[in-house]
N, C-alpha and C positions, 0 to 999 in steps of 0.2 A: 333358391338361388345360392344360398350359402351351402347347399348340399353338393355343389358341383364346382369346386374351385379350380381355376386354371393356373398351372405353374409355368412360368416363363412363356406364356402364350402358346404352349404346346401340349402339356400333359394335363388332362382333365381328370381330377380326382373323383372317383365314383363311390367307393365304399371302404371304410376302414376295416382291414382284415387282420391287423395285429397291433400290439401295443406293448412297449417295454420301458425299461428305465431310460433308454437313450432317445426314444421317440416313437413315432407311429409309422405303420406300413399301410398303404392304400392300394387298392386295385385302381387302375387308371387306364385311360385311352391316350395313346400317342397320336394326336390328331394330324401330325405331319405324315406319318407312315401308315396310319389306320390299323394299328395293332394294339393288343392289350398288354399292359406292363404292370409292374409293381413299383411304387414310389415310396422310398423310405425318407421321412422328414425328421431331422433331428429336432429336439425340443428347442424352442426359441430361447435366445439368451437375453435376459432382462437387463435393464440399464444399471442394475446393481453390480454387474460383472465388471471386473477390471478391463479397461480398454486394451491394454497390452495382451492380457490373456485372450481376449476375443480375437485379436489380430493373429496371435500365434495359433489359436485353435483353427481359424479359417485356413491358414496356410497349411497346417498339419492335415486338415480334412482334404484339401485339394490334393496334397501329395499322396495320402493314403487312398483316396478315390482313384487316382491315376493308377496306383499299384493294383487295386482291386479290379479296375477295368482291363488291366493287362493280362489277368489270369484267364486262360482259355483251356478248360478241362471239363470233361463231362460230369465230374463230381463236384464242381464249384459253380455256384450261382453266377450267371453271366450279368455283368454290369454294362448297361448301354450308355449311360450319360450321368453327369453329376453337375452340380452348380449351386447357386444361391438365389433365392427369390424372396424379396421383401424380408430379408434378415433370416430366412429359414434355409439351412443347408439341406440338400436333398441328393439322393442317389436314385437313379432309374435302373431297375433290374428286370430280368425275365420274370414273368408271372408263372409261378409253379402250381401245378395241379396235384395236390397230395396232402399229407399230414406230417407234422414234425413228430419226432419220437415221443415227446411228452404227450402229445395228443393221442398217439397210438396206444400208449400205456393207459391213458385215462379212459379211452374208449374200450380198452380191454379190462377195465375195472382194476387197474394197477397189477394185473397178473402179468407175468413175464411173456415176452413174445415167443413164438415157435423157434425151436433151436435152429432150424435151417435158415430162418429169416435173420436171426441174430448173427450167425456166421457170415451170411451174405452181406449184411450191413457192415460188419467189421471189415470185410475184405474191401468193399467199395470205399469206405471212409479212409482206410489205410492207403489205398491207391491215390485218392485225392490229396491226402496229406503229403505223400511222397512227392507229388508234383509241386505243391505249394512250398514245401520246405526247400526244394531245389531252387525255387525262386527267391529264397531268403525271407519268406513270409511266415511268421508265427501267428496263429490265430489268437491265443491267449484267453479265449472265453468259450471253449468248446463245451457244449452241454446238449441235452436232448432237444431243447427248444430250438437249437441252431442247426439241427440235422434233419433234412426233409426226406421222406420216403414218398416218391411219386407213385401215381396210380399204375404206371408201367413197371414198377419195381426198382427203378433207378434211385440212387441216393445222392443227395447234394448237400454240401456244407454251405451255410449262409453266413453272412455278416463278416466276411474277410474284409480287412481294412477298417471298418467301423469298430470292430472289436479291439483293434490295436490303438485307436485314438486315445491319446492322453497317457500312454505308458511312460512318456518322458516328462509330461507337464502336469500330472495329477488331474487329468480331465474329469474322471468320475467323481473324485472327492470334491472337486471345486464346484461341479454342477449340483451334486446332491447335498453337499454339506455334511455328509455322514462320515467322510474319511475312509470309506470302504475301498479297498484296492480293486483293480480290474479283476474280474472273475466272479464266479458264483460259488459260495462256500462248499456246496456238496461236490464240486468238480474241480477244485483248485489243487494245484500241485504243492508239495511241501515247500519248494523254493519260492513259489508265489506267496505263500502264507508268511514265510520268514523274510520276505522282501529281498531275496537273493537274486542271483543272475538267472534269467529265464531264457531258455532256447527252445529248439524244436522238441526236445524231450519232455518239456512241460505239457505240450499238446498231447503227447503219447500218454502221459499220466491221466489227463482229463478224459481222453478216449477210453482208457481203462475203466474210469468211473462210469462212463456212459454205458459201456458194454456190460459191466457188472449189473447196472440197474435194469437194462432191457432183458438180461438173461435171468435175473432173479426176482425182479419186481420192485427192488429197493436199491438205493445207492449204497456203496460200501460202508458208509458211516451215516446211518439213517437215524439221526438224533434230533431232538427238538431244539436244543440250545446250540447257537452258532459257535460259541466258544468250544463246546464239546466236539463239534464237527471238525473245527480247525485243529484241535489237539489230536483228534483221531487221525487226520491226514498226516500229521507231523510225527506221531509217536506210536500209533497202534497198528499192528498188522491186521489186514482185513480178514474176515472169516472166509475160508475156502468156499467157492461158489457152490460146490456140490453138497455142502451142508444145507443149503437152501433148496437145491434142485438136483436130485441125484442123477437125472438122465442126461445132464450136460456131459459132453466128452471130456475126459481127463486132460487131453491135450489142449483143448480150448481153455479150460480152467487154468492150466499152467501159463498160457499166453497172457491171460488177463491179470493174473497175479504178478507176472513179470512186469507188465505195464505199470502196476501199482507199487513198484519198488520205491522206497523212501528217497533214494538218491538217484539222480539222472543216470549215473554210471550203471546202476542195476537194471535199467530198462533196455529194451532193444536199441541197437545202434541208431536206427532211423526207421521211418515209416515204410521204406521199401523192404528193409529186412523183416519188419513186422508182417507185411503182406505176404512175403515168401513163406513165412512160418504158418500163416493162416491157410494158405493154399496147400502146403504140405500136410498140415493137420487135417485138412478137409478131404484130401484125395489119397494120401499115402497110407499104406497098411499099418505103419507104426507112426504115431504122432511124434513130430520133432519137438524136443524140449530144449530149453536153454537154461544152463545153470544160473541160479540166482547169484547176483554179485552185489550183495548189500555193501554199503559203505561202512566204515567203522562206527560202532554204536556210540552215541554221544554219552559222555560221562554224566551230563545233566541236561535236562530239556532246555533247548534254546528259548530265549524270551520271544514271545509273540510280538509282532510289530505294534507300533502305537495305534495304527488304524483299527485294530481289533477292540480298542478300549470302548466300553459301553455297549458292545454287541450282546444281545440277549437271545433272540430267536432266529433260527435259520429256517429256510423253506426250500424244498426241492423246486427245481425249475418247473414251472407249470406251462401247460399248452397255451397257445395264443388264441384259443377259441374265445370269440367275443361273447360277453354276457349281455346280449342285446335283447330288447323286447320287440321293437319294430324295425327290422333291418331296412336300410335305405334301398329303394328300388332303382337301380341304375337306369332302367329303361323309362323311368317316369319323367325324365327331363327335369323341368322346373317344378313339377307338382309335388315332389318329395313324398312324405308320408301322407296317407289318406285320412287317417283318424288318429286320435290320441291313444296311447297305450293304457291310459288309466281313467276309464270312464267313472263318473261320479254319480250319475243319476240311477234310477231303478233299472235293474237288469233282468231280462227275460231269460230263464233257464234254457240252455240249449242254443241261444242265439248269439253269434259272435259279437263282441263289443268292439272289435277292430277287424277290418277286412283282412289284415295280414296275420291276425292272431285269433283263433277261435276262443270263445269265452271259456275261461278255466273251469273245469268241471268241479262241482262240489262232490262230496263223497258219493252221491248218486245223482248225477246231472240229468240222467234220462228219465227220472221219475218225478211226479209231482210232489209237493212238499209233504202232503199227508202220508206218502209212502216212503219217506226217507227213513233209513234204519237208525237203530240205536237211540232210543229214548226221545223221539220227537213227538210222542203223544204222552198224555198223562199216565202216571203209574200210580194206581190206587193202593198198592201194597204199603206196608209199614215196616219200619225197622225198629230195633230195640226190643226189650222184653214185652211179653204179652201185657196188655192193659195200659201201654204207654205209647206215645207217638215218637219215642226215641229221645235220648238224652234227658230222661226223667219227666218229659212232658205228659200231661193227661192225654189219653186217647181222644182224638177229635171225633165229633159226631159224624155219622154217615152223611147227614145233610150238609155239613161244612165241606166235607171232601167232595161231595157231588157238585156243589155250587162252584168250587174252584176248578174241578174237572171240566164243567160246562164252559166256564170262562176261558180256560186253556184252549178248548176246542174252538171257541169263537175266535181266538187269536190265530189259530191255524187257518181257519176259514178266511180271515182277512188277508193272510199271507197268500193263499191260493188265488185271491182276487187281485194280487199285486199291490194291495194297500199296506205296504211294509211299515210305514211310520206308525199307523194306527195299531197294527199287529204288535209292534214293539212296545207300545205303551201298555197294551193289555198284558203281554208276557212279563213286563217289568213289575206291574202291580201284583199279578198272580204270584210271581217268584217271591216278592217280599212277604205276602201273606202266607204262602206255603212255608217259608223259612221260619216265620213266627209260630205257625201252627204245628209244623211237622219237624222242623230242624233244618239247618243249612245243608246237611249232607243227605237228606232224605231223597230218594230217587225222583219223587214228584217235583221237589224244589229244583233239583238239578236239571230236570227235563224242561222246566220253565226258563231257567237261565240259559240252557242250550238254545232254545228257540229265540230268546232275546238276542243272543249272540248272532244267530242267523239273520234276524231282521236288521241288526246293526250293520252287518256286512252288506246287506242289500240296499241300505240307504247311504252307503259311502263312508261309514264310520268304522273303517277296518281296524284301527288301533283299539277302539273300544270293544269291537268284536273279539279281537285277540285276547283281551283281558278277560272277557266273559268265558270264552272257551277254555282258557288256561285254568280259571277257577273251577269250571265244571270238571275238567280232566283230573285236577287234584282231588276234588271231592269224591268223584267216582272211584278213583284209585284207593282212597281211604275206605269207602263204603263197600265197594264191589271187588276191588283188586286191580292191579295194573294191567292184567291181560283180559279183563272182562270186555266183551264186545262194545258195551256202552262207553267204557273208558277209552278204548281205541278209537271209537267214532269221534269223541271230543278232541282227541289228539290229532286225528286226521283233519278235522276242521281247523285246528290251530295251524297246521301246515298249509292248508289252503289259503288262510288269511295272510300268513307270512308271504306266500307267493303274491297275493294282491298288493302287499306293501313293497314288493320288489326284493324281499329278503329271501331269495331263492336258495342260497346255500344253507340257511337255517331250515327252510322248508324241506330241503332234501334230507337233512339229518333226521327230521321228525318222521317223514314218510318212510325212510329206510328202516327206522326202529319199529314203526307200526307194522310195516310189511313183515319183518322178521317175526314179530309176535303173532301176527295173523297166520303166517305159514306154519308156525309151531303149534298153534292151538286149533286151527280149523282146516289146515291143509292148503296146498297150492292152488287148487281149483275151486275153492269156495268163492261164491259171488263177492263177498266182502274183501277177500284177498285180491281177487282180480280187479275190484274197484280201486284198491290201494295201489296196485301195480300200474293201473291206468293213470292215476294221479301222479305217480312217480315218473312215468314216461313223459307226461305233460311238463312236469317241472324240469326234467333233464333238458328238454328243448329250450327252456328259458335260461338255462345255465350255458347254453351254447353247445351242449354235448349231443349234437343232432343225430349222429350215427347210433349212439346208445339209445336215444329216445325212439328213433325209428324202429330199431330192433325190438325193443321192449313192447312198443305199441303193437307191432305186428304179432308178437307172441300172444299178447292179451287178446287181440282181435280173433286170432285163431282159436284160442281157448274158449272165448265167449261164443264163437260160432259153433264149436263142438258141443258146448253145454246148453246153450240157449237158442241156437239157430242163427244163420247168417243175417237174417233180417230183424232180429230182436233189437229194440231201441238201444240197449246197452252195447250190443255188438256194433251197431252203426255209429255210436258215439266214438268208439275206439277206432273204427275204420276211418272216421273223420279225422282223428288225430294222426293216423298213418298218412293220410293225404297231406295234412299240414306239414309234417316233417319232410315229406318228399319235396314240397315246395321250398322249404327253407334250405334243403340240400341242393337246390337249383334244378331239381328234376321235375320241371313244370309240366312236361307232357304226361308223365306218370301221375302227377298230382291232379291234373285235369281229369284224367280217366277215372281216378279214384273218387274225386268229388262227384263226378257224374253218376257213378255207381251208387254212392250214398244217397244222392238226391232222388234217383229213380226208386231205390228201395224205400226211402222214407215216404215218397209219394204214394207207394203201394200200401205201406203199413199204416202211416199216420194221416195220409191225405195230402193232396197237392198244396193246400193252403196252410198246412201246419207250420208253425214258426221254425221248427228244425229243418223241414224240407226247404223253406225259403232261405234259411241260413246256408244250406249246402249250395243252393243255386247262386247265392251271392258269391261264395268262394269260387264257383265255376267262372264267374266274371273276373275275379282277381287273377285266376290262372290264365285266362284268355289274354288279359292285359299284359301279364308278364311274358307271354309268348309273342307279343306284338300283334295280336289279333284283335285290335281295338274296335274294328267295325262290328265283329261278332259280339264283343263285350258290350258295345253300345246298345245293340238290339236286345241283348239279354237284360240289361238294366232297365230299358224302357218297359219291357214286359213285367219285370220285377216291381217297378214303381207302380204300374197299374194294379198288380195283384195286392201289393202292400196297402195301397190306397183303399182298395175295395174291402180288404179284410180288417185293417187296423186304423184306417183313416189317413187323411193327407198330412196331419201334423205329428203322427207317431214318429218317435226317434228312428225306428228302423226304416220307415218310409223315406225319411230324410237322408238316412245313410245310403239307401239305394240311389236317391237322386244325386247325392254327392258323387257316387261312383259314375253315374251317367255324365255329370259335368266334367269329371277328370278325363273320361274317354273322348268327350268332345274336344278337349284341349289336345289330347294325343293325336287327334285327327286334324289338328291345326284349325279347328272351327272355333276361333278364340272369342268372337263376338257372342256366339251362342253359349260358350263355356262361361263367359263373364256374367251373362244374364242369369244362367242357372246357379252359379256360385252366389250371386247376390240374393236371389230368392231363398235359397237354402239357408244362407247365413241369417237372413232376417227371421225366418221361421224358427231356426235353432235358438236364436237369441230370445224369442218370445217363449218358446217351449222349455228350453233348458237353462236359459240365463245367458247374459252377455259374456261371462268369463268361463263358461263350461268349455272343456277341452275340444269338444266337437264343434262348438260355435267358432272357436279360434282357428281351428283347422279350415273351416269354410271361409272365414275372413281372410286367412292367408291365401286361399285359392283365388279369391277376388284379386289380391295383389299380384299373384302369378299371372293371371290373365291380363291385367293392366300392363304388366311388364312386357309380355309378348306382343301386345298391341302398341308398344312404344310410348305408353303414357306413364313415364317414369316418375314424374312429380306426384301424381295421384297414388301410384304404387308405393312410393316412399312413405306417404302419410299412413297408408293402411298397414304396412310392415311395422311402423313405429307403434301403432295401436296394439298390434298383436304382441310385439315385444314387451310393451309396458304392462299389458294384462298378464302375460306369462310370468314376468318378474314379480308382479304383485301377488299372484296366486301361488306360484311354484318356487319363487326365489331367484335371485339374479344368476346363481351358478347352476341352475337346473339345465340339463341338456337341451330341452325345448326352448328355454329362454335364450340360451347361447346361440342356438341355431337361428332364432329370430333376429338377434342382433347381427349375425352374419348376413342374413337376408338384407337387413337395412344397409350394412356396409356395401354389399354388392350393388344395391340400388344407388347409393351415393357415387360409386365408381361410374355407373352408367350416366349419371348427371354431371360428371366431370369434377365432383368434389373429392379429389383424390386424397388431400391431406386429412379430411374428416374420415374418409373410408379407412385409411391406414391406421389412424388413431383408434378407430372402433375395432378393427381387426386385432390390433395389439391388445386392447382391453379384454377382448374375448379370449385371446390366447393366454393372457396372464391368469384369468379366472380358471381356465381349463388346467393350466399348469399347477395352480395352487390347490385345486380341488381334486385333481386326477380325473376330471370329467372327460369322457370320450367325445371326440369330434362328431 
């Protein structure tokens, strides 16, 4: 219920699609007109803010929103409505289908955009600025993240009006407490930096920075320190674009360098003049150039304004791609997320731990534990000089080595049976004895520690697993070298565990480094290289870089099909990932077709009852639900429950997951009494099998409350929502996104019961926590 907030009784928020320093942007439904829109909500203002300041801000917002709503140009985002709801200022805008320039650069791996696209974007933005400047509107915060390229090629500038807020009253500095002036350091004009007079020519300078970046891949002053960036804008001539990219037309380079003149007088007169020059340079036989008209050189650098004091690190504008794990399903109504994104119990390789997220592959997800590469079985070789066990130790007897190898293999056998805790204790003991007998960096010792790390990950102790894999990677690098396959395998497991911990940016860095090493040492088509690329594609999707993820997964699937065959288990794992990214990109029909192909192939290769086959069938049900085909999804889940019960038993976590999906689709078909009964049964079984505070148990308990709400039994629903919220706070912390979502559910329930004051107070408490921690709604 907290997943679907209603603004002013008209705009139903569905999914957060952007987030920045000023607030959040949501996709929403205008329930009065039945159309999809975007709603931008400014950050709530806490009671610590000065009342006069809040009053001035609200008046300023209304004035600027009216101005933004009056702009009617194909290159400017259309504003439909604005207002205030429960203390939150909001704008309702057209919902754009495309990517901002930051996202396009990111998807292009920070390589510059094609020259024709750069020139076309420049012309369209200049045309839009010419219009807005004629209306007396200066943007003041033009940057790649505020310029959208739609799927049809049109370009639109976003955030007119909002970007201007506070130019006269210090809005940003008072909201953030940092004292940073309006603007983003990589795109600020010298006059903005110096606190001087800002007019339409400041926007032209910012546009010059944007064009420089999309044409070369980096902004004109691409420095790590914000102070250096600001001084660069103020004092340093930018390097000519063609020194970075020789194929750029000389005329276009001249235009961009003119835009980057240090004084407003040195730039084009206005955006209309700029557009004429771009058109002439694009179509004429000889590029038109404009003589540079720099102002008089300063005798000494002007002092930077006081708001720069204390600044240390600057960052380029980043895309608004959400770093989500389980995206909210707008079509799910009050059901929200189906399972938790962070399962704790034992995990079956190849089986999704979340219906919206396939289980993250270990370096070789498609193979059983005993076939995993890189040091997963005992190594009976020795290191060090002949006659020693390494580091001056006496050579161990063959009997001692054989006994430890036998115990190591016994640990592997326990793992294959899913008895991970017992396997871990065996590997821990063997690792300690091997360290004493052979030395801490001996390959056998490190192999046991590697397996210990693997069992720790399988029993939900990801932090401990990361420590073990890190130690193994360091030891193997010392003993075998940094590029040895065993060293890379340990580093790859480190990246996998970082992903389990939600540290996807760090995981990306490790995967990228391992991939570069693998490509250099074994070649691009080696199975280990492709396995690493598969994992990197998986991690990219968790970073929200879905287009890149889909492209890379598709390439890996094709390479594996070429080398191993289209129906090899490794190929099918990657084809599964391709289907996942299709779904996250909203291409659910294509995802459904891809999952069906994978399910059919796995049934032929692995058998109809294999866990991987059943996992693919489960994802078919997810896709059908996302396409609104709940009746078909319901029948699929009934059959899946029957199969899972027969193969794994009625209490198996995966059987219960299928039953949960069945219950959700009963609700989607408005069969709420049946949905409630199913949710209660599944919740009771999960509590007994997994524990009362397991994430899946809490998801089922929440589904009970959802059904109660739909049946109008709000008092009972409130009690259940409070149980879920309390458990999530106890386990995850009060500021965890799941805990905050539960408190929002509780507040919505209070509203339905007429307890409006309590509901408002709870909403405000949640908003304060989100603001303080930067947690996404």
